[in-house]
C-alpha positions, 0 to 999 in steps of 0.5 A: 458518450460525453467528452468534456462539453461535447456529447453524442455518439462516438462517431459524432464526437470523432467527426466534430474533432476531425472537422475542427482539425483536432486529434481526439487522442490528444484529449483522451488520457490512458488509464494508469497501469496498475502497480506491479506485483513485485512492489507488493511481494518485495516488502512482504518478503522483507517484513516476513524476513524481519519477523523471522529474524526477530523470533529466531534471534530472540535475545538481541542486544538493544541496538540489534533489536532497534535496527531490526525493528526500524527495518521492519517498520520501513518494510511495513510502510513500503507495503502500506504505501504500495497497497494504497497506490495499487488498490486505493483502499484506506481500510486495507492500508490501515489494517496492514500498517497497524497490523504490521507494526503490532506484529513487529512489536510482539515479535520483538518482545516489546509488547505481549500479544494480550496487549496488542489485542487491547490496543486493537479494542481501544482503536475500535472505540 
């Protein structure tokens, strides 16, 4: 076991600290608690609700479409950040961010599904 520059068994390290009048607990950091599931579920539900509204209320005026798209983009951003904080995985974060935005664009009718596939193919290159 190694703590800073001190190496030895757990008991040797504890004895070294106690012999010098130090508390070992002051030098050890507790691991951070993982992000709660609610920080993933709330933005996921928000993205789902926005996608549902975009599909069900298809002929929307431009302002309504813009408002729903921006709200959905905000939820996608929130979800992406939460996934990055929880799992620390750049690939998962990127897939969620790009996939979420492409789904919003298709649901809003701004691009066709075929165009989204072409965009993904271009990103692979």
